[in-house]
N, C-alpha and C positions, 0 to 999 in steps of 0.2 A: 207662222205659227202665232197663237194667241200666245198672250203675255198671262205669267203667273194667273193676276189678277181677275183675268178675265175665263180662267181656266179654273176660278172658285179658291186659288188659294192667296189671296189678298194679305192685307196687312192682320187682319185679324187672325187667319189662320197662322201665320206666321208667328204673332207674338204666341198664341197657344203652344203652338209646336215648341218654340224655345221653352216654354214653361214645364211643358210634359217634360221635355228632354233633360232640363235642370233638374225638377222634384221627382221626376219616376223613372225614366230610363237610364241615364248616368249614374245614379247610385245602383244600378244594378235592380232594381224593384219593378221592371217594366214587363208585361206579359200583354201577347198579342190578344186582343179583344174579341177576336173571329175564330182562332185555333187553339188558343192558350199556352200556346209556347212561351217559355221565356225568351226575352228580345236582349242579345248580348249588345252592350253599349259601344263597341267597336265595330258594328258591324251596320249598314244602312236600317233604316227603319221608317215608314210613313205613318202620318196622324188619319186615321182612318174616317170615311164620311160612313154615314147610316145607307144602307145602299138603295133606299127609296126614299130617303130626305138629305140632300148635298149641305144643309143648312146646320145639319145634326152632327155633329162629331160623336166617333163611339170610341175612340182613345188609339192609343198606339196599337200599330199593325204592322207585322212583319211585313220584310216586301214580296215573297210568294204568296201570301194572301191577299196583298192590295192589289199585287199587279194579274190578279188572277179573278178580279171583282169585273171588269170587262168581257171576259171570258164566259163567266157564269151568265151575266146578260142575257150574253148574245143565246145562250143555251136555252135560258126560262125564255125567251121571245120565240124562241124555234117553233113553229107549227108541228105539232102531232106527227109524227112518219105512220104512214099508209104501209100494213105490210099488206103482200100479195102474195096466199099463199098456194 
């Protein structure tokens, strides 16, 4: 299994996540950048990357939205279905 750094979650990512946790999520000010729902500080959340540029962080992201990104990517890449009538 790849390390967190190899998967794009190295020192910079961890520092930024800790800062957002302290300044935004823990005080109850965190909203998912993707769906707009409030992020409960007591529940797990992720620091979301841009879908097209992993070097860009978009902000706090609720787990369902973040974990659904891979599924959305696969759906976008899927060739259009040919319907035979």
